[in-house]
C-alpha positions as CSV (number, residue, x, y, z in Angstrom):
1,M,0.0,0.0,0.0
2,V,1.2,3.5,-0.8
3,Q,0.2,6.3,1.4
4,R,0.5,9.8,-0.1
5,R,1.3,12.9,1.9
6,G,1.4,16.0,-0.2
7,S,3.6,15.2,-3.2
8,V,5.7,12.5,-1.4
9,S,4.5,8.9,-1.5
10,Q,5.5,6.5,1.3
11,H,5.4,2.7,1.2
12,I,4.2,1.3,4.4
13,G,3.7,-2.4,3.5
14,P,0.9,-4.8,2.8
15,V,-2.4,-4.3,4.7
16,R,-4.5,-7.3,5.9
17,T,-7.9,-7.5,7.7
18,C,-8.2,-9.3,11.0
19,I,-11.0,-11.9,10.8
20,G,-11.9,-11.3,14.5
21,C,-12.4,-7.5,14.6
22,R,-12.4,-6.8,10.9
23,A,-9.9,-4.0,11.4
24,R,-7.2,-3.4,8.8
25,A,-3.6,-3.5,9.9
26,L,-0.1,-4.0,8.6
27,H,0.6,-7.7,8.0
28,S,3.5,-7.4,10.5
29,E,1.1,-6.6,13.3
30,L,-1.1,-9.6,12.6
31,L,-0.7,-13.4,13.0
32,R,-1.3,-15.6,9.9
33,V,-3.2,-18.8,10.5
34,V,-3.8,-21.8,8.3
35,A,-5.8,-25.0,8.4
36,V,-3.8,-28.2,8.8
37,D,-5.5,-31.5,9.4
38,G,-8.7,-30.0,10.9
39,M,-6.8,-27.6,13.2
40,V,-6.1,-23.9,13.0
41,V,-2.4,-23.5,13.2
42,P,-0.4,-20.3,13.8
43,D,2.0,-19.6,10.9
44,V,4.6,-17.5,12.7
45,R,7.0,-17.4,9.8
46,K,4.2,-16.7,7.3
47,R,5.5,-19.5,5.1
48,L,3.1,-22.4,5.5
49,P,1.3,-23.5,2.3
50,G,-2.4,-23.1,1.8
51,R,-4.9,-20.4,2.2
52,G,-4.3,-18.2,5.2
53,A,-6.3,-15.8,7.4
54,W,-5.0,-13.0,9.6
55,L,-5.7,-12.3,13.3
56,H,-4.5,-9.9,15.9
57,F,-2.6,-11.2,18.9
58,D,-5.7,-10.6,21.0
59,L,-8.0,-13.1,22.7
60,E,-11.0,-10.9,22.0
61,C,-10.3,-11.1,18.3
62,L,-10.0,-14.8,18.6
63,R,-13.3,-15.1,20.5
64,N,-15.0,-12.9,17.8
65,A,-13.7,-15.1,15.0
66,E,-14.9,-18.2,16.7
67,R,-18.3,-16.8,17.5
68,R,-18.8,-15.6,13.9
69,R,-17.4,-18.9,12.5
70,A,-14.9,-16.8,10.5
71,F,-12.2,-19.5,10.4
72,T,-14.2,-21.9,8.2
73,R,-15.2,-19.1,5.8
74,A,-11.8,-17.4,5.6
75,L,-9.9,-20.7,5.2
76,R,-12.6,-22.1,2.9
77,V,-12.9,-25.5,4.7
78,Q,-16.1,-27.5,5.3
79,E,-15.3,-29.3,8.6
80,T,-15.2,-27.7,12.0
81,L,-11.8,-26.5,13.0
82,D,-10.0,-27.0,16.3
83,V,-8.5,-23.7,17.6
84,A,-6.9,-25.1,20.8
85,S,-3.3,-24.7,19.6
86,L,-4.1,-21.2,18.2
87,R,-5.7,-20.2,21.5
88,E,-2.6,-21.3,23.5
89,H,-0.3,-19.5,21.1
90,V,-2.3,-16.2,21.4
91,E,-2.5,-16.5,25.2
92,Q,1.3,-16.9,25.4
93,N,2.1,-14.0,23.0
94,E,-0.7,-11.6,23.6
95,K,1.2,-9.5,26.2
96,T,4.6,-9.7,24.5
97,V,3.5,-8.2,21.1
98,A,4.3,-4.5,21.1
99,G,3.5,-4.3,24.8
100,Q,0.5,-2.0,24.0
101,P,-3.1,-2.5,23.2
102,R,-4.0,-2.6,19.5
103,G,-4.3,0.8,17.9
104,Q,-2.0,2.5,20.4
105,H,1.3,1.6,18.8
106,E,4.2,4.0,18.8
107,P,4.7,6.0,15.6
108,R,7.0,4.2,13.1
109,K,10.6,5.5,12.9
110,Q,11.5,6.6,9.4
111,V,14.9,5.5,8.0
112,D,16.7,7.8,5.6
113,P,17.6,5.7,2.6
114,S,20.6,7.9,1.6
């Protein structure tokens, strides 16, 4: 995505939508998940094959996605998916990601390419 400020354009990276809260965020702020053998598995390195979905490191987003049955729709599978391993991963990492609630991240530092 390119964001324009005046006459200067700035590349900020790919934007994805969280399937829990449906808010848009940079892909680096979200967790990619995939369906493997009837389970929703976190794809930490963002390299697993198959269709992926994106989720904030937030238990509330996970609950919303489960309640709305968003995993089966987003991952395009027919069977019910087990989210136990994903829940454990989110619980462990919820407090370590950025250390701040979603939407209150520090401004990004700009690097001078010259």
